C-alpha positions in Angstrom: -15.7 4.3 -17.0 -14.2 6.3 -14.1 -10.6 5.5 -13.3 -9.4 4.8 -9.8 -7.3 7.5 -8.1 -3.7 7.2 -6.9 -4.7 5.8 -3.5 -6.3 2.7 -5.1 -3.2 2.2 -7.3 -1.0 2.5 -4.2 -3.2 0.1 -2.3 -2.8 -2.6 -5.0 1.0 -2.1 -5.0 1.1 -2.1 -1.2 -0.8 -5.3 -1.0 1.4 -7.0 -3.6 4.5 -5.7 -1.8 3.2 -6.9 1.5 2.4 -10.4 0.2 5.7 -10.9 -1.5 7.8 -9.2 1.1 6.2 -10.6 4.3 5.6 -14.1 3.0 9.0 -14.3 1.4 10.7 -13.7 4.8 9.6 -17.0 6.2 10.1 -19.3 3.2 13.4 -20.7 2.1 16.9 -20.6 3.7 18.4 -17.6 1.9 16.9 -14.2 0.9 17.1 -15.1 -2.8 15.4 -18.5 -2.3 12.6 -16.8 -0.3 12.2 -14.2 -3.0 12.2 -16.8 -5.8 9.5 -18.8 -4.1 7.0 -15.9 -4.4 8.2 -14.2 -7.6 8.3 -17.3 -9.8 5.0 -18.6 -11.4 3.4 -21.2 -9.3 0.0 -22.7 -8.6 -1.3 -22.5 -5.1 -3.9 -25.2 -4.3 -6.4 -25.1 -1.5 -6.9 -28.7 -0.4 -10.4 -30.1 0.0 -9.9 -30.6 3.7 -9.6 -26.8 4.2 -12.7 -24.9 5.5 -14.8 -22.7 3.2 -14.1 -19.0 3.0 -15.6 -17.5 6.1 -14.0 -14.0 6.5 -16.6 -11.3 7.1 -16.5 -7.5 6.8 -16.4 -6.5 10.4 -14.1 -9.0 12.0 -11.5 -9.5 9.2 -12.0 -7.3 6.0 -12.2 -4.0 7.8 -9.1 -4.3 10.0 -7.1 -5.6 7.0 -8.4 -2.8 4.8 -7.5 -0.2 7.4 -4.0 -1.6 7.7 -3.5 -1.7 3.9 -4.9 1.8 3.5 -2.7 3.2 6.3 0.4 1.7 4.6 -0.7 3.0 1.2 -1.2 6.5 2.5 2.2 6.4 4.2 3.8 5.2 1.0 2.1 8.1 -0.9 3.4 10.7 1.5 6.8 9.1 2.2 8.1 6.7 -0.4 11.0 5.7 1.9 8.7 4.8 4.8 9.7 1.6 6.6 6.2 1.0 8.0 5.1 -2.6 7.8 2.1 -4.9 8.4 2.4 -8.3 10.0 0.4 -10.5 7.7 0.8 -13.7 9.7 2.3 -17.0 8.8 1.4 -18.8 5.6 2.3 -22.5 5.4 2.6 -24.2 2.1 3.6 -27.8 1.1 5.3 -28.6 -2.1 3.6 -31.1 -4.4 5.3 -33.5 -6.8 5.7 -31.7 -10.1 5.8 -33.1 -13.6 8.3 -31.5 -15.9 6.8 -28.6 -17.9 4.1 -27.9 -15.4 4.0 -24.9 -13.0 5.2 -25.9 -9.5 2.2 -26.6 -7.3 2.0 -26.0 -3.5 -0.8 -26.9 -1.1 -1.8 -24.1 1.2 -1.9 -25.6 4.6 -2.4 -22.3 6.6 -3.2 -18.8 5.4 -5.9 -19.6 2.8 -8.3 -17.0 4.2 -5.7 -14.3 4.0 -4.4 -15.3 0.6 -7.9 -15.4 -0.8 -8.8 -12.1 0.6 -5.6 -10.4 -0.6 -6.2 -12.0 -4.1 -9.7 -10.5 -4.1 -8.3 -7.1 -3.0 -5.7 -7.2 -5.7 -8.2 -8.2 -8.4 -10.5 -5.3 -7.3 -7.6 -2.8 -7.3 -6.6 -4.1 -10.8 -10.1 -3.7 -12.0 -10.4 -0.2 -10.6 -7.1 0.9 -12.0 -7.5 -0.9 -15.4 -11.2 -0.3 -16.0 -13.8 -2.9 -17.0 -12.9 -4.7 -20.2 -12.2 -3.3 -23.6 
């Protein structure tokens, strides 16, 4: 099995960083609360009233991939780069939680972006880690 190169590994890290850093800025009242909301285990739920996944390659995937790749290449050449990507707003609503369960949140806005980024991170992890045992 061919292993992914450093660009794919950097892409996975850049995507994870963008999600945690950008989303965390708009959630909670202090920097620590915002970071905790995205670093702690949780269950994000896409409510049934949300539309199906409709992103396509030309209109959404390609521009996002170009931005992620640009940021990853900047990070590879300059680890102190302050280049950013505006991911857009993600709106979540807390659900009642039973003791012992992961906190659950309904995704009200941003489900297409979150789903796409999850797929991208899964593909990057697959490429870096290989396929199975």
